[in-house]
N, C-alpha and C positions, 0 to 999 in steps of 0.2 A: 531384458535390456542389457546390450554389452557396454563395455567400459567406455568405448568410443562414443556410442550413443548417450549414455549419462552425461559424459564431459561436454559434449556439446550443448546439452540441455541445462546445464548447471547457471549459466547467467539468467536464463529464462525462469528457472526454477526460484532463484533467490528474488526475483522481481515478481513472482506469483502469475506468470504469464502463460503458464501450463495449464491445460485441462486437468481435472480431477484425475483421471485416470493416468495420465502421463507424470503427475506429481506423484502418485503412488507408487509408480514403477520406479521413479528416481529414487525415492525414500527406500524402498526395499533394497535396491540395488546397493545405495549407499550404506545401509546398515550391514550388508553382508561383505562390502569390498572394502579393504583398508586403504588401497591406493586411492580410490574416489572418494573417501571420506577426507583424506589429505588435499586432494584437488579440491574439495568443496571449502575446506578451511582456508586455502589459498585464495580462493575466488570471494569469499567473506572479507579476508584482510585486504584484498585489492579495491573491493567496493567501498569499504571503510574508508581507505586511504583517498580514494576518488571523491567521494562525498565530502570529506574533509579539507579538500584543497580548494583554495579560494584565491583568485586573482584580484587585487584591488588596485587600479591604475592610480598612479600619483596625481594629486590635484594641477601639478603643472600640465602634465599631458592632457588632461581633460579641458584645461583652459586653452591650450593650443588647439586642440581640435576643434572646439566651440569658436574661436576665432577664425579658424580657416574655412568653417561651414559658414559663417557670417560673410566672410569674404568672396566666397563661391556664389552665394547666393546674391550678393551685391552684382558680381559681374554678371552673373545669369540676367539679372534685371535690366541691366544696361544694354545687354545685347539682345534685346526683343525682336523677334521674328515679325514679320507681316500678320496681322491678325488672322489666327485660325478659328477651328471650330471651339476649342475651349475659350478662346477670347471673346467671342460671342456669346459662349454659355454663360461666362463670368459677366459680361456687360449687362445680359438680361437679370442677372442675380442683382448687380448694384444698385442701391436706392439713390436716387437723384432728387433735387428739388424742382423739378419743372414735370410737365405732363407728359412723361414717358409712358408708353403702353404698360399699363398695371399688370396684364395679365402676364407679361414677359417676367416681372419681379416676383410674382407669386410662382409661377413655373420653376424659375431658379432657385428660389428658396426652397419649394418641395423636393426639387432634384438633389440640391445639397444635403437635405435632411436623408433622401433615400441613400445617397452615397454613402453618407456615414454609417447609416444601418448595415448597407451592405458589405461594407469595409470591416465592420466588427463580425460579421456573421461569416464571410467568404475567406479573409485572410487577417484574422486578429494576431497571429503570432509573427508572420513575416513582415507585414505593414508596419505595426507598431513597434516590432523588434528592432527597425531601423531608427526609430526615433530613441528608443532606449540607448543604442550605441552612441547616437549623437549627443546624448545627456539632455535631452528636451524633456524626458519625463524622469520622475524622481525614483528610480530603480525599482518599478513595478515587477512583479513575477507574472501577473495576468493582467491585461487592461482590456477594455470593450469600450467603444464610442457609445454613450448614452443619449446625447442630445446635442444639436448642432444650432447655433443662433448667428445670424449675421449681424455685424456690427456697424462700423463706419465703413466707407467704400474700400474695398480690397481686403477687410479683416473679418475674422469670423471668431466665435467663442464655442468651444468645444467642450462638453461634460464627458469626463471619462471615469467609469468605474474600474478601480484597480483593487488586486487581491495581493497582499503581501505574505511571504512566508517567513516565519521566525525560527532560528534554530537555538534550541535550548540544550544546555548539558547539564550534568550534575550527578550526584550518586543515586543510585538505585534504592537506597535506603531513604532517600527524600521522600517525603509524602507527595508532594506536586509531582514529582517525576513518576511516582507509583501511579497517581491518578491517571496521569496521561498513558502510561503501559497497560493500565486496566482498560482503559477506552479502547487502545489500539487492538487488545486481544479480543475484542468482540467485532472488529470491523471484518465483515462478512465479504467485503469486496477485494480484499487482498490476503491471500493465504500466506505468503511470504511475511507479510508484517505481523501477523498473527503468531506465527512460528517464532520470529526473534523476540516478540513481546513476553509470549509465554516462557521462552527460555530465559529471559532475563528475571521474569517473576519468581520462578519456579525454585530460585535460590533465597527467597524471603517467605518461604511457605510458613513461617512460623506466624506470620499476620493472618487472622482469621478471614479478613477480606479477601486477600490473596488466595487463601486456601480454598474459599469459596467459590472463586472464579477459575481455579484450577480444577476443582470438580465438575463445574459446569462445562468447562472446556473437554475435560474427559468423556463427560456423557453426551454433548450436544455438538461438537465441533465437526464439520464435515470432512476436515482434514486430516489424515491418519499421522501426519508429522505433528501437527499441532497436539493430538490426544496423546502421543508419546512423549511429548515434552512435558505436557501435564502429570502424566504419570510418573516421570521421573521426580517432579516436585513433591508428590503425594507417598513416594515409598517409605518415608520416615513415618508417616501417619497411618500406616497400614493396619494397625491396632485399633484407631479410634473407631468408634461405632458408625458415625456418619460417612467416613471415609470408606470403612468396609462394606457398608451397604452399598455404597455407590460402584464400588470396585466389583462386587457380587453382580449387579445389573449390567454393567459393562462386559463382564465375563459371558453372559447369558446372550446378549443382544449385539456387541461389536461385531462387524462383518470384516474386520482386519485380522488375520491369524497372528501378525507380529504384537499387535495390541492385546491380544487375548492371551498370548503366550506369557508375556510379561506380568499380566493381571494374576494368572493363576499361579506363576511363581511367587507372588507376594502373599496371595491368599493361603496357599497350602503350608506356609511356614508356621501357622498356628492352627491346630486341629481343633476344631469345635464341632458340636453336635448339628450346630445349624449348616455346616459346611456339606453334611451328608447328602441332604437332600438336594443342594445345587449341584454337587459333583454327579449325583445319579441322573438328574435332568440334564446336565451337560452332556453325559455320556451318551443320551439317546440322539443327539442331533450333531456332535461334533464329529467333523471329518479331518481335523488336524491330528495326525499320529502323535506327534509329541505331548499335545494337551491330551489326548485319550489315555496315553501311557501315564502321564502325571495323575491325572484323576483316578487312575485304576490302582496305582501305587499308594495313594493316600487311602483311598476306601479300604485297600487290604490293610494297612497298618492300623485303621481304626475298626477292624473287624466288621466292615460293612459290605454289604453286596453292591456289585456294580449295575445292579437293575433294580428296578422299582417293581413292587408286586401290588 
C-alpha cells in the first residue's frame, strides 16, 4: 500500500469501515511509515475535536422558531384549497356522530396506521429529523413510530419509540469507565472501537481484570491492530507464567508476522529450558527471515540444535 492509498483510507480505518485485509494493509503501512503515523495521529485529533463539538441553540432562538412554525401552520390552515384526495382521505378517517359509512372510517384508520408504520420503516431519519429541528420532539437520537391512534376530529395520537445517546467522560482509572472500555474491547462489530478501547486499557494493565482482557484480545481478536495494542500492554508482564504461556501460544499460531516478531522479541529476553522446544517447533514452519534468525541465535546461545530429532 502506498502512502497516498493509506492516507485516503485513514478516515475509514478509524471508523472501522475497512475490510479485514484493508485494515491489515493500513496497519502494516502505518507501522513502517513515520509520515503516515503522523497523519493518522492528526486524523485522530481531528475526529476527537469534531466529536467533542456541540452546538446548542439559545432558548430564545428555539422559541422564535416554534412561534414562526405555529404562525405558518395557521396561515396554511386558513388558505385551504379545494378538497383534494388527501382531504377526502381525512374525511373518511374522521369519526362523526351520525350514520356515516362505517367502512370509510375503518379504512381511514387502517390507512393511517399503515402510513405510520411505513414512515418509520422507509424514512425514519429524514421525516422525523424535520420534527427534531422544529423542536416537536425532545432531542431523541433515533425515533420510530410505534402506534397511531385517532382522537377527536382532525387530531391523532402517535406513540414514538426513542433511543437517546449519553456522553460520559472521566478518568481511565475510574472503575465505571473501565467497565465500559472492557465491554467496547469485545465489540466484534467495530474493529476501530476495539483498537481505541484496548489502547486506553493497556496503560492500566496492573489490574488483573484488564490484564485478562488483554490476554484474551491477544489470543482471540481477529484484528491485528487490536492484538498489537494488547501486546503493548502485556510487555511488562512477559515473565508472568500465565502471560508467557499465552505469548508462546500466539507465537506458534498467530498469522500476522508483525505480531509474531514482537512476541519473540519478548520471549527470547529470558532463556528457559521450555523455550528450546518452542523455538525448535517454530523453526520447522516459520517463513519470516527475522524470526528464524532470532530463533537460531537463541538456540545457539543455549547450546541447542535448531532441529528436533
